[in-house]
C-alpha positions, 0 to 999 in steps of 0.5 A: 491531485495530491490526495489521490496520489497519496492514497495510491501510495498508501495502498501500495504500501499496505499491499506490500505489508499484507504480502509480507504477512501472507508470505509468512 
C-alpha cells in the first residue's frame, strides 16, 4: 500500500537525519 511505502520512506529519512546528528 502507499501508506506503508510512505512510512518506510519517512523512516529512512529520519534515520539519515539521526545519523547526521550522531556523526556530529
